[in-house]
C-alpha positions as CSV (number, residue, x, y, z in Angstrom):
1,M,-0.1,0.1,0.1
2,V,2.7,2.5,0.8
3,L,4.5,1.4,-2.7
4,E,0.7,2.4,-4.2
5,L,0.8,5.7,-2.6
6,I,4.5,6.5,-3.4
7,R,3.4,5.9,-7.1
8,L,0.7,8.2,-7.1
9,E,2.8,11.0,-5.5
10,L,5.5,10.3,-8.5
11,L,2.8,10.4,-11.3
12,K,1.1,13.7,-9.6
13,T,4.4,15.1,-9.5
14,I,5.1,14.2,-13.6
15,R,1.4,14.9,-14.7
16,S,1.8,18.5,-13.5
17,T,2.1,21.1,-15.9
18,S,4.5,23.1,-14.0
19,F,7.3,19.9,-13.8
20,A,10.1,21.6,-15.1
21,K,9.4,24.6,-12.9
22,S,9.1,22.0,-10.0
23,A,12.2,20.0,-10.8
24,L,14.5,23.4,-10.9
25,V,12.5,24.7,-7.4
26,A,13.4,21.1,-5.8
27,I,16.7,20.9,-7.4
28,F,17.8,24.3,-6.2
29,L,16.1,23.8,-2.9
30,A,17.9,20.4,-2.6
31,F,21.5,22.0,-3.0
32,L,20.6,24.5,-0.5
33,A,19.4,22.2,2.0
34,L,23.0,20.2,1.2
35,L,24.8,23.1,1.5
36,L,23.0,24.0,5.3
37,L,23.6,20.6,6.5
38,S,27.4,20.5,5.5
39,Y,27.3,23.5,7.4
40,V,25.8,21.7,10.3
41,V,28.5,18.9,9.8
42,L,31.2,21.2,10.1
43,L,30.0,22.8,13.3
44,G,29.5,19.1,14.5
45,L,33.7,18.3,13.9
46,V,34.3,21.0,15.8
47,L,31.9,21.5,18.6
48,K,33.9,20.3,21.3
49,Q,37.0,22.8,20.1
50,L,34.2,25.7,20.3
51,I,32.5,24.3,23.7
52,E,36.2,24.3,25.3
53,K,37.3,27.9,24.1
54,G,34.0,29.7,24.1
55,F,32.5,28.5,27.2
56,D,36.3,28.3,28.9
57,S,35.8,24.4,29.9
58,T,37.8,21.6,30.6
59,D,34.9,19.4,30.4
60,A,33.1,19.4,27.0
61,Y,30.8,16.8,27.6
62,A,29.4,18.2,31.0
63,T,28.7,21.4,29.8
64,L,27.2,20.5,26.4
65,S,24.4,18.1,28.3
66,G,24.0,21.1,30.9
67,V,23.0,23.7,27.9
68,L,21.1,20.8,25.7
69,V,17.7,21.9,26.9
70,Y,18.2,25.2,25.3
71,F,19.0,23.6,22.2
72,F,15.3,21.5,22.1
73,L,13.7,24.3,23.2
74,F,15.7,26.3,20.3
75,E,14.4,22.9,17.9
76,F,11.0,23.7,19.1
77,M,10.6,27.2,18.2
78,Y,12.4,26.9,14.6
79,R,10.2,23.5,14.1
80,Y,7.2,26.0,15.1
81,F,7.7,28.5,12.0
82,V,9.5,26.2,9.6
83,Q,8.0,22.4,10.3
84,K,5.1,21.8,7.3
85,L,1.9,20.3,8.1
86,P,0.7,17.5,6.1
87,V,-2.8,18.3,6.0
88,I,-3.4,19.8,2.3
89,E,-2.2,16.3,1.2
90,L,-5.5,14.7,2.5
91,E,-7.7,16.2,-0.1
92,R,-5.6,14.1,-3.0
93,F,-5.8,10.9,-1.1
94,L,-9.1,10.5,1.3
95,H,-11.3,10.0,-2.0
96,L,-9.4,7.2,-2.7
97,P,-10.3,3.4,-2.0
98,I,-7.1,3.1,0.4
99,K,-7.9,3.2,3.9
100,K,-7.5,6.1,6.2
101,S,-5.2,4.5,8.8
102,N,-2.6,4.0,6.0
103,I,-2.7,7.2,4.2
104,I,-2.1,8.7,7.6
105,H,0.9,6.9,8.5
106,F,2.0,7.8,5.0
107,L,1.6,11.2,5.1
108,L,3.1,11.5,8.8
109,G,6.3,9.0,7.8
110,R,6.8,11.2,4.5
111,S,6.7,14.0,7.2
112,F,9.7,12.8,9.1
113,V,12.0,12.5,6.0
114,S,13.4,16.2,6.1
115,P,16.1,18.0,6.3
116,L,15.1,18.8,9.8
117,T,15.0,15.2,11.2
118,L,18.7,14.9,10.2
119,I,20.0,18.0,12.1
120,A,20.3,16.2,15.2
121,P,22.4,13.0,14.3
122,L,25.0,15.2,12.2
123,L,25.4,17.6,14.7
124,F,25.9,15.4,17.7
125,S,27.3,12.0,16.1
126,P,30.9,13.7,15.5
127,F,30.9,14.6,19.7
128,A,30.0,11.2,20.5
129,I,32.5,10.0,18.6
130,Q,35.5,12.7,19.3
131,E,34.5,13.2,23.0
132,V,32.0,10.7,24.7
133,A,33.2,7.6,23.2
134,P,37.2,7.9,24.5
135,R,35.7,8.5,27.5
136,F,33.2,6.4,28.7
137,G,33.0,3.6,26.2
138,A,31.0,2.7,22.5
139,G,28.1,1.5,24.1
140,A,27.5,5.4,26.4
141,A,28.2,7.1,23.5
142,W,25.6,5.1,21.6
143,S,22.8,5.6,24.0
144,W,23.7,9.2,24.9
145,L,23.3,10.2,21.1
146,F,20.3,8.1,21.0
147,C,18.7,10.2,24.2
148,I,19.5,13.1,22.1
149,L,17.7,12.1,19.0
150,F,14.9,10.4,20.7
151,T,14.2,13.8,22.0
152,C,14.1,16.1,19.1
153,W,12.6,13.3,16.7
154,S,9.8,13.1,19.7
155,L,9.5,17.2,19.1
156,H,8.8,16.5,15.4
157,W,5.6,14.2,16.3
158,L,4.7,17.1,19.1
159,M,4.9,19.8,16.8
160,L,2.4,17.9,14.0
161,W,-0.2,17.8,17.1
162,F,0.6,21.0,18.8
163,K,0.4,23.1,14.7
164,Q,-2.7,21.6,14.3
165,K,-4.1,22.1,16.9
166,F,-3.2,25.6,18.1
167,E,-1.2,27.0,15.4
168,D,-2.3,30.6,14.9
169,S,-4.4,30.8,18.2
170,L,-3.8,32.4,21.4
171,I,-3.0,29.6,22.8
172,G,-0.3,28.4,20.6
173,I,1.7,31.9,20.4
174,G,1.5,31.9,23.9
175,A,3.1,28.7,24.6
176,V,5.6,29.6,22.1
177,F,6.4,32.8,23.8
178,A,6.3,31.4,27.3
179,L,8.8,28.9,26.5
180,L,11.6,31.6,24.6
181,L,11.0,33.7,27.9
182,I,11.3,31.1,30.2
183,G,14.0,29.4,28.6
184,A,16.4,33.1,28.2
185,G,14.8,34.2,31.0
186,S,15.4,32.0,33.9
187,T,19.2,31.7,32.6
188,Y,20.0,35.7,32.2
189,Y,17.9,37.0,35.2
190,G,19.6,33.5,37.4
191,W,16.2,32.6,38.7
192,Y,17.1,28.6,37.8
193,N,19.4,26.6,35.7
194,L,16.9,24.5,33.0
195,G,20.2,22.7,32.1
196,S,20.3,20.9,35.3
197,L,16.8,19.8,35.6
198,I,17.5,17.7,32.0
199,K,21.5,16.8,32.6
200,P,20.9,13.7,35.0
201,T,19.1,12.0,32.4
202,F,21.6,12.0,29.8
203,D,24.3,11.4,32.8
204,W,22.3,8.4,33.7
205,S,22.3,7.1,30.2
206,L,26.0,6.5,30.0
207,T,25.6,3.7,32.7
208,T,22.6,2.3,31.4
209,P,20.0,2.0,28.4
210,I,17.0,2.9,30.4
211,P,17.0,6.3,29.6
212,V,17.1,5.7,25.8
213,A,14.3,3.0,26.1
214,V,11.7,5.6,28.0
215,L,12.8,8.6,25.5
216,G,12.1,5.8,22.6
217,V,8.6,4.9,24.2
218,V,8.0,8.9,24.3
219,F,8.7,9.1,20.7
220,L,6.1,6.1,20.2
221,V,3.6,7.9,22.6
222,T,3.9,11.2,20.8
223,Y,4.0,9.6,17.0
224,R,0.7,7.9,18.4
225,L,-1.0,11.4,19.6
226,A,-0.2,13.0,16.3
227,Y,-1.7,9.7,14.4
228,T,-4.3,9.4,17.0
229,Y,-5.4,13.5,16.3
230,Y,-5.0,13.4,12.3
231,Y,-7.0,10.1,12.1
232,K,-10.2,11.7,14.1
233,N,-9.9,14.7,12.0
234,A,-9.2,13.1,9.1
235,Y,-11.9,15.6,7.4
236,L,-10.9,18.8,5.6
237,E,-13.6,20.5,7.0
238,D,-12.3,19.4,10.5
239,L,-8.9,20.3,10.1
240,T,-9.3,23.9,7.9
241,Q,-12.0,25.3,10.5
242,E,-11.3,28.1,12.4
243,E,-11.3,28.1,16.2
244,N,-13.2,31.6,16.5
245,V,-15.8,32.5,13.5
246,R,-16.9,35.5,15.4
247,F,-13.4,36.8,15.1
248,V,-12.8,35.6,11.7
249,N,-15.9,37.5,10.7
250,Q,-15.1,40.8,12.7
251,D,-15.9,43.9,10.8
252,L,-13.9,47.0,11.7
253,G,-16.3,49.9,12.2
254,I,-14.0,52.8,11.4
255,F,-14.0,51.6,7.6
256,S,-17.6,51.9,7.4
257,R,-17.6,55.8,7.0
258,F,-15.2,55.8,3.5
259,G,-17.5,54.1,0.9
260,L,-16.7,51.7,-1.6
261,A,-12.9,52.0,-0.5
262,G,-14.0,51.8,3.3
263,E,-16.0,48.0,2.3
264,L,-13.1,46.7,0.4
265,A,-10.7,47.6,3.0
266,N,-13.0,45.8,5.7
267,L,-13.1,42.8,3.3
268,E,-9.9,42.6,3.3
269,W,-9.0,42.6,6.9
270,K,-11.3,39.7,7.4
271,L,-9.1,37.8,4.2
272,I,-6.1,38.7,6.3
273,I,-7.3,37.1,9.5
274,R,-8.8,33.9,7.4
275,H,-5.9,33.1,5.5
276,K,-2.6,31.2,6.8
277,K,-0.1,33.9,4.7
278,S,-1.7,37.0,5.6
279,R,-2.4,36.0,9.5
280,T,1.1,35.1,9.8
281,Y,2.4,38.6,8.3
282,L,-0.2,40.3,11.0
283,M,1.3,38.4,14.0
284,L,5.1,38.8,12.9
285,A,3.9,42.5,13.0
286,G,3.1,42.3,16.1
287,F,6.1,40.6,17.3
288,F,8.1,42.9,15.6
289,L,6.8,45.9,17.2
290,L,9.1,44.3,20.2
291,Y,12.0,45.3,17.8
292,G,13.0,48.4,19.8
293,L,13.9,46.5,22.8
294,I,17.2,45.5,21.0
295,F,18.4,48.9,20.4
296,Y,16.5,51.2,22.6
297,T,18.1,49.2,25.6
298,N,21.8,48.7,24.2
299,P,24.2,51.1,25.6
300,A,26.1,50.8,22.5
301,Y,23.4,53.2,21.1
302,K,23.6,55.6,23.9
303,S,24.7,59.3,22.9
304,E,25.5,62.0,25.4
305,T,24.4,64.6,22.9
306,G,21.2,63.3,21.6
307,F,19.8,60.0,20.0
308,S,21.4,57.6,18.0
309,H,21.2,57.8,14.0
310,M,20.1,54.5,13.8
311,F,17.0,55.1,15.7
312,V,15.3,56.6,12.8
313,F,15.6,53.8,11.1
314,V,13.9,51.9,13.9
315,G,11.2,54.4,14.3
316,S,10.4,54.2,10.6
317,F,10.7,49.9,11.0
318,I,8.2,49.6,14.2
319,T,5.7,51.9,12.6
320,G,5.1,50.9,9.2
321,I,5.5,47.1,9.8
322,F,2.5,45.9,8.6
323,M,2.4,48.3,5.6
324,L,5.7,47.2,4.9
325,Q,5.1,43.5,5.0
326,F,2.0,43.1,3.5
327,G,2.4,46.1,1.1
328,Q,5.5,44.5,-0.5
329,L,2.5,42.0,-2.2
330,F,0.5,44.7,-2.7
331,L,-1.7,42.8,-5.7
332,S,-0.6,39.3,-5.0
333,W,-3.2,38.8,-2.0
334,N,-5.9,39.4,-4.3
335,S,-4.4,37.6,-7.3
336,A,-7.3,34.5,-7.0
337,N,-9.9,37.0,-7.5
338,F,-8.5,40.1,-9.5
339,D,-10.9,39.7,-12.2
340,F,-13.9,40.6,-10.4
341,F,-12.7,43.9,-9.2
342,L,-12.0,44.7,-13.3
343,Q,-15.7,44.0,-13.9
344,K,-16.5,46.8,-11.8
345,R,-17.0,50.2,-12.9
346,T,-14.3,51.7,-10.4
347,G,-13.4,48.4,-8.4
348,I,-9.4,48.5,-9.2
349,E,-9.8,52.4,-7.7
350,A,-11.4,51.1,-5.0
351,L,-9.2,48.1,-4.3
352,V,-6.4,50.7,-4.2
353,K,-7.9,53.2,-2.1
354,G,-9.1,50.2,0.6
355,K,-5.6,49.3,0.6
356,Y,-4.0,52.7,1.2
357,L,-6.7,52.8,3.6
358,L,-5.9,49.3,5.7
359,F,-2.2,50.3,5.8
360,V,-3.0,53.9,7.0
361,V,-5.2,52.4,10.0
362,T,-2.7,49.5,10.9
363,S,0.3,51.8,11.0
364,C,-1.9,54.3,13.1
365,I,-2.2,51.1,15.7
366,C,1.4,50.3,15.5
367,L,2.1,54.4,16.2
368,L,-0.4,53.8,19.6
369,A,1.2,50.3,20.4
370,S,4.6,51.9,20.4
371,V,4.1,54.8,22.9
372,P,5.2,52.7,25.9
373,Y,8.9,53.4,24.0
374,A,8.7,57.0,25.6
375,Y,9.3,55.1,28.8
376,F,13.0,55.3,27.2
377,G,12.8,59.1,26.7
378,W,10.3,61.6,24.7
379,D,13.3,61.8,22.2
380,I,11.9,57.9,21.2
381,L,8.6,59.2,20.8
382,L,9.2,61.9,18.9
383,I,11.2,59.8,16.7
384,H,8.0,57.9,16.1
385,V,5.6,60.3,15.3
386,A,8.0,61.9,12.6
387,T,8.9,58.6,10.8
388,F,5.0,57.4,11.3
389,L,4.4,60.8,9.5
390,F,7.1,60.0,6.6
391,N,5.9,56.3,6.3
392,M,2.0,57.7,5.5
393,G,3.7,60.7,3.5
394,V,6.1,59.2,1.2
395,I,7.1,55.3,2.0
396,M,3.5,54.3,1.7
397,H,3.5,55.4,-2.0
398,L,7.0,54.2,-2.8
399,V,6.1,50.7,-1.2
400,I,3.3,50.3,-3.1
401,Y,4.4,51.8,-6.9
402,L,7.4,49.2,-6.6
403,S,5.1,46.3,-5.6
404,L,3.1,47.1,-8.8
405,W,6.0,46.1,-11.1
406,K,5.2,42.4,-12.2
407,P,3.1,41.3,-9.6
408,K,2.9,37.3,-9.3
409,P,-0.1,35.0,-8.3
410,M,0.4,33.3,-4.5
411,D,-1.5,30.8,-2.5
412,L,-2.8,32.4,0.3
413,N,-3.8,29.1,2.2
414,K,0.1,28.3,2.6
415,G,2.4,29.4,5.4
416,A,4.6,32.8,5.2
417,M,8.1,30.8,6.4
418,F,10.3,29.9,3.4
419,N,7.4,30.6,1.0
420,Y,8.5,33.0,-1.7
421,E,5.2,33.0,-4.0
422,G,4.6,36.5,-4.9
423,V,8.0,37.6,-4.4
424,G,10.2,39.1,-7.0
425,I,13.2,41.5,-7.5
426,A,10.5,44.3,-6.6
427,Q,10.3,42.9,-3.5
428,F,13.8,42.9,-2.5
429,L,14.5,46.4,-3.4
430,M,12.0,47.7,-1.4
431,I,14.5,48.2,1.2
432,I,16.1,50.9,0.0
433,P,13.5,53.4,0.1
434,M,12.6,51.8,3.3
435,I,15.9,52.6,4.5
436,G,17.3,55.5,2.4
437,A,14.6,58.0,2.0
438,P,14.1,58.9,5.7
439,Y,18.0,59.4,6.0
440,L,17.8,61.7,2.5
441,I,15.5,64.1,4.4
442,Y,17.0,63.7,8.2
443,L,20.7,63.7,8.0
444,P,21.3,67.1,5.8
445,F,19.4,68.8,9.1
446,A,20.6,67.2,11.8
447,L,24.2,67.7,10.6
448,L,24.0,70.9,9.7
449,V,21.6,72.2,12.2
450,S,20.2,69.6,14.9
451,Q,18.8,66.6,15.3
452,Y,15.4,67.8,16.3
453,A,15.6,69.9,12.9
454,G,15.8,66.4,11.1
455,L,13.0,65.0,13.1
456,L,10.7,68.2,11.9
457,A,11.9,67.7,8.1
458,L,10.7,64.2,8.2
459,G,7.4,65.3,9.9
460,V,7.3,68.3,7.6
461,V,7.5,66.3,4.2
462,G,5.5,63.4,5.6
463,I,2.5,65.9,6.2
464,A,3.3,67.3,2.5
465,G,3.1,63.9,1.1
466,I,0.0,63.3,3.4
467,L,-2.1,66.5,2.1
468,A,-0.7,65.0,-1.5
469,F,-2.5,62.0,-1.2
470,P,-5.0,62.5,-4.0
471,Y,-2.2,63.0,-6.5
472,L,-0.1,60.4,-5.2
473,S,-2.5,57.8,-5.0
474,K,-3.4,58.3,-8.6
475,I,-0.1,57.8,-9.5
476,S,-0.5,54.2,-8.4
477,I,-3.9,53.6,-9.4
478,D,-3.2,55.0,-13.1
479,K,-0.3,52.1,-13.1
480,V,-2.6,49.4,-12.0
481,L,-5.3,50.5,-14.7
482,Q,-2.9,50.8,-17.5
483,N,-1.4,47.2,-16.8
484,R,-4.7,45.8,-15.4
485,Y,-4.5,43.2,-18.5
486,E,-1.5,42.1,-18.4
487,I,-1.7,41.6,-14.2
488,S,-4.9,39.7,-14.4
489,S,-2.8,37.6,-17.4
490,S,-0.2,36.5,-14.9
491,F,-2.4,35.8,-11.9
492,R,-3.9,33.3,-13.8
493,Q,-0.8,31.5,-14.5
494,E,-0.7,28.3,-12.0
495,L,1.7,28.4,-9.0
């Protein structure tokens, strides 16, 4: 039965109209995976030396075993953002005369065949050979290594269950950030050492295979947990339902005052909440609001004469993060229904203005959410207000205009991590106006007059751009109308 499923998978790949493109992408990704895994192997080969020099340790084994818990916490974090779920594949198999249990076993087994599965053995096997085997014996080295592998691989099954049950919910995000705070904060503030809680297990594995057996059972239990959940919910309507329909369909009343553009902005908001990729961008925007803590609390950026020029970039990033993320794929978000707006008399104009309205509202929310940064000084609040005005008056138009250069289609139901659908050269060029444009206005005044004069210049230019909004937005609207048939044709291409 497994061979039959593999055969069907191969037929699906070969018969695809985009087989050549998919093959080239697969070859590139395979090369990239091999390159990254080779770096992991090199790190494993020098891990012993790095521990001895970096931690100034004479016992590399004891040091590594004491910090392994942080590796597991890190693995939990990157698996949450990187590891893909096998849910989408169900729709290709559920209608076939194949036992549902075989389908679930096949999908779970295929998800295990991943570069993520190889990271732990490639990283810790050289250390086991170089350090553990000579000191404690080959049997102890194998026992210690399999304890690590079973722990990492258990996280694979646990993450499949966790992401399917809690992903994009407040519980899921809260659990991930709680683990991050517990892992980093406990050691930084000296509350307790998490490493000391797990180290005895690995020490015990050097003298007895019992820990290996226990962790092997944990590995099987977590697999059973994932399998049971997927088997019981192996219906597309169960695995894709939203956890809070009322929230998903919630309107933002402020948009109702702006006519058709406001209605489309409200619709855009609903689509952001409903779809996986856009919802991920929204959550990342909330996370990046904490970006200022990296700079505003860093003594390296303290200045006795004022504030660091770097803070202008930080303020621009914080107050416009969602606009910059969402705006870089301005029309790609609507690639599936772009033809609908073409049929409306003023559909394209309303669509573009609705997106403008959405960016203004979300940027205002970001500005208000950043007000607590005034705790680090009123200068920070002035920077945020000035950069917010400049974002609304200038940067927003630059980002949108660049995003209209050959927009590409994309699938909104796929995650944002390592998903480059809709991304072209224009998306990479947007970093230039984001970083350079504010400094073109700010630096001449800051260097010749004062930093506050530079902020004033930013604010004045931003206000001028806001007042000129009807004329600046018309440039983007006209560009869309000019290329609407070319854009529509590109959106009909198969992903």
